[in-house]
C-alpha positions in Angstrom: 115.9 105.2 83.6 115.5 102.3 86.0 112.9 102.5 88.7 114.4 102.6 92.2 113.4 99.6 94.4 111.7 100.7 97.6 112.4 98.7 100.8 110.5 98.4 104.1 111.6 101.0 106.6 111.5 98.4 109.4 113.0 95.2 108.0 114.6 96.2 104.7 112.6 93.8 102.6 111.9 94.9 98.9 108.3 96.0 98.5 105.7 95.1 95.9 103.7 97.7 94.0 100.6 96.7 96.1 102.5 97.2 99.4 103.6 100.7 98.3 100.0 101.5 97.2 98.6 100.3 100.5 101.0 102.5 102.4 99.8 105.5 100.3 96.1 104.6 100.8 96.2 103.9 104.5 98.8 106.4 105.7 99.2 109.2 103.2 99.6 109.7 99.5 102.8 111.6 100.3 104.4 108.9 102.5 108.1 108.6 101.9 109.0 105.6 104.1 107.1 102.4 103.5 106.4 99.1 105.4 106.0 95.6 104.0 102.7 93.7 104.8 104.3 91.9 107.7 105.5 95.1 109.4 102.4 97.0 108.5 100.2 94.2 110.1 102.2 94.7 113.4 101.7 98.5 113.2 98.0 98.2 112.6 97.5 95.2 114.9 95.9 93.0 112.2 96.9 90.0 110.1 98.7 90.0 106.8 95.5 88.3 105.4 93.4 91.3 106.6 95.7 93.6 104.6 95.6 91.4 101.5 91.8 91.5 101.7 91.9 95.3 101.9 94.2 95.4 98.8 91.7 93.3 96.9 88.8 95.5 98.1 90.6 98.7 97.0 91.3 97.1 93.6 87.7 96.1 93.1 86.6 99.7 94.0 88.9 100.9 91.2 91.4 102.8 93.4 94.0 104.2 91.0 96.8 103.6 93.4 96.5 99.9 92.7 96.8 100.0 88.9 
């Protein structure tokens, strides 16, 4: 069975595994609609670089969402 590609709810861009994991980490593990880093940075009023840094921090902490 092929995995379904998830897209950004705002711009329709295909999402990476890290973008999906960040949505689950920052919003809710049960979130159903996801945002790409660009749209999420606008929602959180931060830069895309800030979000990428958080992804790296969560990975270093061993967060299982980012495996």
